[in-house]
Structures are given as structure tokens and as C-alpha cells.
TORKOL-4160 file (C-alpha; in steps of 0.2 Angstrom, whole numbers, padded with zeros to 4 digits, m for minus):
204
<pt num="1" X="m0094" Y="m0212" Z="m0061"/>
<pt num="2" X="m0080" Y="m0214" Z="m0074"/>
<pt num="3" X="m0063" Y="m0210" Z="m0069"/>
<pt num="4" X="m0063" Y="m0195" Z="m0082"/>
<pt num="5" X="m0078" Y="m0187" Z="m0074"/>
<pt num="6" X="m0070" Y="m0189" Z="m0057"/>
<pt num="7" X="m0054" Y="m0180" Z="m0062"/>
<pt num="8" X="m0065" Y="m0166" Z="m0068"/>
<pt num="9" X="m0074" Y="m0163" Z="m0052"/>
<pt num="10" X="m0058" Y="m0165" Z="m0042"/>
<pt num="11" X="m0051" Y="m0151" Z="m0052"/>
<pt num="12" X="m0067" Y="m0140" Z="m0052"/>
<pt num="13" X="m0066" Y="m0143" Z="m0032"/>
<pt num="14" X="m0049" Y="m0137" Z="m0032"/>
<pt num="15" X="m0051" Y="m0120" Z="m0043"/>
<pt num="16" X="m0068" Y="m0115" Z="m0038"/>
<pt num="17" X="m0062" Y="m0107" Z="m0021"/>
<pt num="18" X="m0050" Y="m0096" Z="m0031"/>
<pt num="19" X="m0062" Y="m0091" Z="m0044"/>
<pt num="20" X="m0074" Y="m0088" Z="m0031"/>
<pt num="21" X="m0062" Y="m0077" Z="m0022"/>
<pt num="22" X="m0057" Y="m0067" Z="m0039"/>
<pt num="23" X="m0074" Y="m0063" Z="m0043"/>
<pt num="24" X="m0078" Y="m0057" Z="m0026"/>
<pt num="25" X="m0063" Y="m0046" Z="m0027"/>
<pt num="26" X="m0067" Y="m0040" Z="m0045"/>
<pt num="27" X="m0085" Y="m0036" Z="m0041"/>
<pt num="28" X="m0087" Y="m0034" Z="m0022"/>
<pt num="29" X="m0072" Y="m0026" Z="m0016"/>
<pt num="30" X="m0066" Y="m0008" Z="m0021"/>
<pt num="31" X="m0048" Y="m0007" Z="m0023"/>
<pt num="32" X="m0047" Y="0010" Z="m0017"/>
<pt num="33" X="m0054" Y="0005" Z="0000"/>
<pt num="34" X="m0041" Y="m0008" Z="0003"/>
<pt num="35" X="m0028" Y="m0003" Z="0015"/>
<pt num="36" X="m0012" Y="0003" Z="0007"/>
<pt num="37" X="0006" Y="0001" Z="0013"/>
<pt num="38" X="0011" Y="0018" Z="0009"/>
<pt num="39" X="0010" Y="0032" Z="0022"/>
<pt num="40" X="0011" Y="0047" Z="0010"/>
<pt num="41" X="m0001" Y="0052" Z="m0002"/>
<pt num="42" X="0002" Y="0042" Z="m0018"/>
<pt num="43" X="0001" Y="0052" Z="m0034"/>
<pt num="44" X="m0009" Y="0044" Z="m0049"/>
<pt num="45" X="m0004" Y="0047" Z="m0062"/>
<pt num="46" X="0015" Y="0053" Z="m0057"/>
<pt num="47" X="0020" Y="0070" Z="m0061"/>
<pt num="48" X="0035" Y="0074" Z="m0072"/>
<pt num="49" X="0046" Y="0085" Z="m0063"/>
<pt num="50" X="0050" Y="0095" Z="m0079"/>
<pt num="51" X="0031" Y="0101" Z="m0079"/>
<pt num="52" X="0037" Y="0112" Z="m0063"/>
<pt num="53" X="0046" Y="0122" Z="m0076"/>
<pt num="54" X="0061" Y="0125" Z="m0064"/>
<pt num="55" X="0078" Y="0130" Z="m0067"/>
<pt num="56" X="0095" Y="0130" Z="m0059"/>
<pt num="57" X="0098" Y="0148" Z="m0059"/>
<pt num="58" X="0108" Y="0148" Z="m0075"/>
<pt num="59" X="0092" Y="0145" Z="m0086"/>
<pt num="60" X="0094" Y="0126" Z="m0088"/>
<pt num="61" X="0078" Y="0117" Z="m0086"/>
<pt num="62" X="0079" Y="0104" Z="m0071"/>
<pt num="63" X="0072" Y="0089" Z="m0077"/>
<pt num="64" X="0074" Y="0070" Z="m0077"/>
<pt num="65" X="0092" Y="0072" Z="m0083"/>
<pt num="66" X="0096" Y="0081" Z="m0065"/>
<pt num="67" X="0088" Y="0067" Z="m0054"/>
<pt num="68" X="0096" Y="0053" Z="m0063"/>
<pt num="69" X="0105" Y="0040" Z="m0052"/>
<pt num="70" X="0097" Y="0046" Z="m0035"/>
<pt num="71" X="0079" Y="0048" Z="m0027"/>
<pt num="72" X="0076" Y="0065" Z="m0021"/>
<pt num="73" X="0067" Y="0074" Z="m0007"/>
<pt num="74" X="0059" Y="0089" Z="m0014"/>
<pt num="75" X="0051" Y="0104" Z="m0004"/>
<pt num="76" X="0041" Y="0118" Z="m0011"/>
<pt num="77" X="0046" Y="0135" Z="m0003"/>
<pt num="78" X="0038" Y="0151" Z="m0002"/>
<pt num="79" X="0048" Y="0167" Z="0002"/>
<pt num="80" X="0047" Y="0166" Z="0022"/>
<pt num="81" X="0052" Y="0152" Z="0032"/>
<pt num="82" X="0039" Y="0149" Z="0046"/>
<pt num="83" X="0037" Y="0135" Z="0059"/>
<pt num="84" X="0030" Y="0122" Z="0046"/>
<pt num="85" X="0043" Y="0127" Z="0035"/>
<pt num="86" X="0058" Y="0124" Z="0048"/>
<pt num="87" X="0050" Y="0108" Z="0055"/>
<pt num="88" X="0049" Y="0102" Z="0036"/>
<pt num="89" X="0066" Y="0106" Z="0031"/>
<pt num="90" X="0075" Y="0099" Z="0047"/>
<pt num="91" X="0064" Y="0085" Z="0053"/>
<pt num="92" X="0055" Y="0078" Z="0038"/>
<pt num="93" X="0070" Y="0080" Z="0026"/>
<pt num="94" X="0087" Y="0083" Z="0033"/>
<pt num="95" X="0085" Y="0070" Z="0048"/>
<pt num="96" X="0075" Y="0058" Z="0038"/>
<pt num="97" X="0088" Y="0058" Z="0026"/>
<pt num="98" X="0102" Y="0055" Z="0040"/>
<pt num="99" X="0091" Y="0040" Z="0047"/>
<pt num="100" X="0092" Y="0031" Z="0031"/>
<pt num="101" X="0110" Y="0024" Z="0037"/>
<pt num="102" X="0118" Y="0016" Z="0023"/>
<pt num="103" X="0106" Y="0022" Z="0009"/>
<pt num="104" X="0109" Y="0040" Z="0014"/>
<pt num="105" X="0120" Y="0042" Z="m0003"/>
<pt num="106" X="0106" Y="0036" Z="m0013"/>
<pt num="107" X="0094" Y="0051" Z="m0008"/>
<pt num="108" X="0096" Y="0070" Z="m0012"/>
<pt num="109" X="0088" Y="0085" Z="m0005"/>
<pt num="110" X="0080" Y="0097" Z="m0017"/>
<pt num="111" X="0071" Y="0114" Z="m0013"/>
<pt num="112" X="0061" Y="0123" Z="m0025"/>
<pt num="113" X="0060" Y="0142" Z="m0023"/>
<pt num="114" X="0044" Y="0149" Z="m0030"/>
<pt num="115" X="0048" Y="0167" Z="m0024"/>
<pt num="116" X="0064" Y="0177" Z="m0018"/>
<pt num="117" X="0069" Y="0170" Z="m0002"/>
<pt num="118" X="0068" Y="0181" Z="0013"/>
<pt num="119" X="0081" Y="0182" Z="0027"/>
<pt num="120" X="0072" Y="0169" Z="0038"/>
<pt num="121" X="0073" Y="0156" Z="0024"/>
<pt num="122" X="0091" Y="0159" Z="0018"/>
<pt num="123" X="0097" Y="0160" Z="0036"/>
<pt num="124" X="0088" Y="0144" Z="0040"/>
<pt num="125" X="0096" Y="0134" Z="0025"/>
<pt num="126" X="0114" Y="0140" Z="0028"/>
<pt num="127" X="0113" Y="0137" Z="0047"/>
<pt num="128" X="0103" Y="0122" Z="0048"/>
<pt num="129" X="0100" Y="0112" Z="0033"/>
<pt num="130" X="0115" Y="0116" Z="0022"/>
<pt num="131" X="0119" Y="0105" Z="0006"/>
<pt num="132" X="0102" Y="0107" Z="m0002"/>
<pt num="133" X="0100" Y="0108" Z="m0020"/>
<pt num="134" X="0091" Y="0124" Z="m0024"/>
<pt num="135" X="0081" Y="0127" Z="m0040"/>
<pt num="136" X="0070" Y="0141" Z="m0045"/>
<pt num="137" X="0051" Y="0141" Z="m0053"/>
<pt num="138" X="0036" Y="0152" Z="m0054"/>
<pt num="139" X="0022" Y="0149" Z="m0041"/>
<pt num="140" X="0009" Y="0149" Z="m0055"/>
<pt num="141" X="0019" Y="0135" Z="m0064"/>
<pt num="142" X="0021" Y="0124" Z="m0049"/>
<pt num="143" X="0004" Y="0126" Z="m0044"/>
<pt num="144" X="m0003" Y="0122" Z="m0062"/>
<pt num="145" X="0008" Y="0106" Z="m0063"/>
<pt num="146" X="0003" Y="0100" Z="m0045"/>
<pt num="147" X="m0015" Y="0105" Z="m0047"/>
<pt num="148" X="m0021" Y="0086" Z="m0049"/>
<pt num="149" X="m0013" Y="0083" Z="m0031"/>
<pt num="150" X="m0025" Y="0094" Z="m0023"/>
<pt num="151" X="m0042" Y="0092" Z="m0034"/>
<pt num="152" X="m0055" Y="0097" Z="m0030"/>
<pt num="153" X="m0047" Y="0109" Z="m0019"/>
<pt num="154" X="m0037" Y="0123" Z="m0026"/>
<pt num="155" X="m0018" Y="0120" Z="m0029"/>
<pt num="156" X="m0007" Y="0125" Z="m0014"/>
<pt num="157" X="0010" Y="0115" Z="m0014"/>
<pt num="158" X="0021" Y="0128" Z="m0004"/>
<pt num="159" X="0026" Y="0120" Z="0011"/>
<pt num="160" X="0022" Y="0102" Z="0005"/>
<pt num="161" X="0036" Y="0089" Z="0004"/>
<pt num="162" X="0038" Y="0077" Z="m0012"/>
<pt num="163" X="0047" Y="0061" Z="m0016"/>
<pt num="164" X="0054" Y="0060" Z="m0034"/>
<pt num="165" X="0061" Y="0045" Z="m0043"/>
<pt num="166" X="0077" Y="0043" Z="m0052"/>
<pt num="167" X="0068" Y="0046" Z="m0069"/>
<pt num="168" X="0060" Y="0062" Z="m0063"/>
<pt num="169" X="0043" Y="0057" Z="m0058"/>
<pt num="170" X="0035" Y="0065" Z="m0043"/>
<pt num="171" X="0026" Y="0051" Z="m0034"/>
<pt num="172" X="0022" Y="0055" Z="m0016"/>
<pt num="173" X="0017" Y="0070" Z="m0006"/>
<pt num="174" X="0017" Y="0075" Z="0013"/>
<pt num="175" X="0011" Y="0089" Z="0022"/>
<pt num="176" X="0021" Y="0099" Z="0035"/>
<pt num="177" X="0015" Y="0104" Z="0052"/>
<pt num="178" X="0017" Y="0116" Z="0066"/>
<pt num="179" X="0013" Y="0104" Z="0079"/>
<pt num="180" X="0030" Y="0096" Z="0084"/>
<pt num="181" X="0021" Y="0079" Z="0087"/>
<pt num="182" X="0014" Y="0079" Z="0070"/>
<pt num="183" X="0030" Y="0084" Z="0063"/>
<pt num="184" X="0039" Y="0068" Z="0069"/>
<pt num="185" X="0025" Y="0057" Z="0064"/>
<pt num="186" X="0026" Y="0063" Z="0047"/>
<pt num="187" X="0044" Y="0063" Z="0047"/>
<pt num="188" X="0043" Y="0044" Z="0052"/>
<pt num="189" X="0030" Y="0042" Z="0039"/>
<pt num="190" X="0042" Y="0049" Z="0025"/>
<pt num="191" X="0057" Y="0037" Z="0032"/>
<pt num="192" X="0046" Y="0022" Z="0031"/>
<pt num="193" X="0041" Y="0025" Z="0013"/>
<pt num="194" X="0058" Y="0029" Z="0008"/>
<pt num="195" X="0066" Y="0014" Z="0016"/>
<pt num="196" X="0052" Y="0003" Z="0008"/>
<pt num="197" X="0055" Y="0010" Z="m0010"/>
<pt num="198" X="0074" Y="0010" Z="m0008"/>
<pt num="199" X="0074" Y="m0008" Z="m0003"/>
<pt num="200" X="0063" Y="m0013" Z="m0018"/>
<pt num="201" X="0072" Y="m0002" Z="m0031"/>
<pt num="202" X="0086" Y="m0009" Z="m0041"/>
<pt num="203" X="0089" Y="0011" Z="m0047"/>
<pt num="204" X="0096" Y="0024" Z="m0039"/>
């Protein structure tokens, strides 16, 4: 065997396992079946927050100019604030942000009102989770913008929590719960996803 042929065989022996692994991954493994690190529902493609058609109450469209510089935890509210609502606003948003430690100032809290706030919601916001940014949007517009999140089911975003990037992209969703154990588990999911996102991000 000539030295040239021997070198070719040696090179083939080295790269063959990598080629076979790549082919197996390409044709035998469904990437959607692989375990993911994220705890929440990753939205692909992301949804531009401007699509919600929300405004700040003065007629200004809430868009990526308003999300610059910080990450956002966004809650979609209805008129009333039931147990799910209170658990979400307090444990899954307020407490999660406080648990971020040194990263707390990189995250803002936003509530989207899809209906006039009833007394139950107003009082809870004032007494328990003060400091949230409030914006307003029509329920139809919000349901339409977020419809891909729920397909093939009907869009029902009221009561859900979303993460928004500094460039205005809604990229993750979490449900809220009446059960306290489920609420605390979901809160931990949000915290883990946020910490991982903030650690790997050079923006916000």
C-alpha cells in the first residue's frame, strides 16, 4: 500500500463517524423530537409586539421603540382578576422579576388591558403589583396577532404570560394556573428561561 493511499484511508477513518452521525441526524432524527432547554412555549416565528395594536392611552402605538433596552414580561388581562390572574401577576411576574437579583433592572413588567379594568383588577394592581406598565388593546386585535400561538385551537391569550425581547419580539408563552403548586412550578419555568436568556444576551 502506497503512503498516499494509506493517508487517504486514515483520513476516511477519522471523518467517517462524523459523516455517519450527521446523516443519521439529518434523516433519522426529527429535530422537533429532541429535548429543548426552554421551559415555556417557544414561538416560531416570533410575533412583533406592534401587531397587538396596543397603545399607551394617549394614542401612541406601543412598539419596538418602547421595548428598547430591556426585556419584558407581558401579561394579557381581561376585565376581572380571578385567582389565575392574581397568581400570574404576583408569583409568575412580580416575584420572578425580584428573583433575578442583579438582572432585575434588565426586565420590565407590562400588562395589556383588553377590556376596561374592573375593580378586582385595579385594586390588585395598585395593592400588590404596583409599577407595571399599562397599555391598552382590543381583544380582537390581540387574539388575531397571537392566533399562531394557539393553532389549531382558537386564540385565547387572556390570562397568559409572554416574554418580549428588547427589539419588540414576543418569543415565549406561559399559562397561568389556579392551583398554587402549578403556579410556583410555572414561575420557576419563567425564571429559568429568563436567567438563561439574560445570561446569553448582550442586549437589554
